[in-house]
N, C-alpha and C positions, 0 to 999 in steps of 0.2 A: 607792659604797654606795649600793645599792638597798634601801628598805623594801618588805614584803609590804604587802598591802593588809590593813589590819586589821577583822573583823567586828565590830558593836556588836550585843550582842545586850540587848532589852529585857526588863522586868519586867511581870510581870502588871498591875502600877500602870500603867506606860508603855502598855502596850497599850492599856489600859482610856482614858486620856487621848487618846491618838491616834484611838480610836474615835469618842471624843467630840466631838473637833476636825472629825470628818468623814473621816479618810482614808480609812475603809473603806465609808464608804456606798453609793458607786458602783461598780460594778464585781464581780470575783470574791469568795467566800466565803473567809475565812481563819480560821487557828487559831494560837494560838501554842505551837511545839513549843522547848523547851530554849533560850527567848531568841528564836528566830527567825519571824520572822512568814511563816507558808506559805501559797501559795494552793492551795486544793482544787480536784479535778478537776471538770468541769464534770459535772451531775447527767442520768444519762441514763434514758430509760423504765423499761429492766429493773432497774435499781438503783432507782430511784424506788418501783418497785411491790413490789420486795426488802423493803426500808424499809417502806414501808407494812403488808404481808403482818405481818413481824415485829412489829411494833407493836400490829398487829390480836391476832394468835397469843397475843401475851405478857402483853398486857393481859388476855384471857380467862382466861388460866393461872393468873396470881399475882393475881388480883381486887388486893383492898386490901392483901397482904403486903406489895407491894413498890411504888414508882413507874417507871414506865415513861417513860423521858426519850429522844426523839428529837432529835438532834442539838444536844444541849444540853452546855455545857460543865462540865469536871470540873478542879477545881484542884488539879492536882498537886502543885505546889511554887512558888517566887516566880517562875519562868521558864518553866511548862508549863501549858496551858489547855487539853488537846485537847478536841475534840467529837466524840467515838464518834458513829456513826449510832445506837446503841442503847445505852442503860444502864438497867440494873436497881439501884436505889436502894434502901437500907433505908427504908421508912418513916418520914416526920417531920411531927411536927403542921404544920409552916410549908410543906411542901410544897416547901423550900429558894428561899423567898422572899426569906429573909434572907443569906441566901449559899449560894456553889454548892455541890454537894458535894466532901468532901473523899475520898482512897481509902480511906478507914475507912468510909465509908459506901456504896461502890460494891460490890454483889455481883457484876456482870458484866458486860462490855463485850461490843460487839460490833461489828465493823465489816464493811462490805459494800465488796467490790472488784469492781468490775467492771475498771478497768486499773490500780488500785492494790496490788495484794496485794503487790509487793515492797517497798514503803512500809511499807504496815500491819502486815509482817512485820519489818522491818530497823529501822525507828524507831517507830513505835508501841506495838509488841508490848512491845519492853524497857522503854518507858518504863512501862508498865502493870506489869511485872513487878516493876523497881525499886521502885514506888509500893506495891505489896503487893498489888494487886488481884487477887483469888484465881482468878478464870476470864475468860477473853477467848476468844472464836470469831471467828473469820475466815471469811465465806461469800465464796467466790471462784468468782465466778457464770461466766466463760469455762470453768471446768475442771469445774463441778456439783460441787464439793468444799465442804465446812465443816471447818473445823480448828478443835479444839477444844484450849484451852491451859489448863493447869491446874499446880498446884503451884510458885508462884513462888519462886525462890533464886537469889541473887544477880546479879539482873537477867536471870534467864532464867527462860522457865515450861518446868520438868524433866519434865514429859509431857505429850504432844501425841498427838492421835488425827487421823486423815484418814478423815470421813465420806462417802460416796458415795449416788447415789439409792437407795431400799430399805433404808435404815438407819434407826433414831431414836436421836436426841441425847437424852442426859439429863444435865441438869446435876447437876455435883458441889458445886456452891455454893448452890444454890436448891431446897430441898428439894422433890420432888412435880413439877418441871419436866422436861417429858419432851417432845418437839415431832420431827413426820418429817422427813427432810432433804426429803423432796418437799414437804412442806407450805410448808417453808421457800424451797427454789428456786422454786416455782410450776409 
């Protein structure tokens, strides 16, 4: 009789204790997704530039109406604390110094994918949809495409738009937020 190996799933509290003990201080960037510590892809220059441009564009567009968070955690539940490349958060007096934002405080998440489009679509987007985050964009650099996912229902976004260069992207969640695909892709 052989037993299958069992996975151990970490809670957010255990994840932070491991980080405090120095387990993640050296080496790759990680995040906690459904109880598993996931190593993130290395950051390439096109990816980093796109994230920087999005930060600048969004900060200029939303001003003080929302907080633009770059690669910061969102506490989805006891076992998931993803770090989207960009998140637009509801303004809060403490700027989330007392606690990480929860899904009800997230207006929009953006994942920039150079090599991670499959992972972002099949792991992170369902996580965001199950949490009720109203809008998620995936910037797919190799295809010069931006996918806009809205209307989460039953763990899926029910509406998906795929936009190419020459098009304008308008948020359904953040009033007045429109960006050109070319402006995002560079």
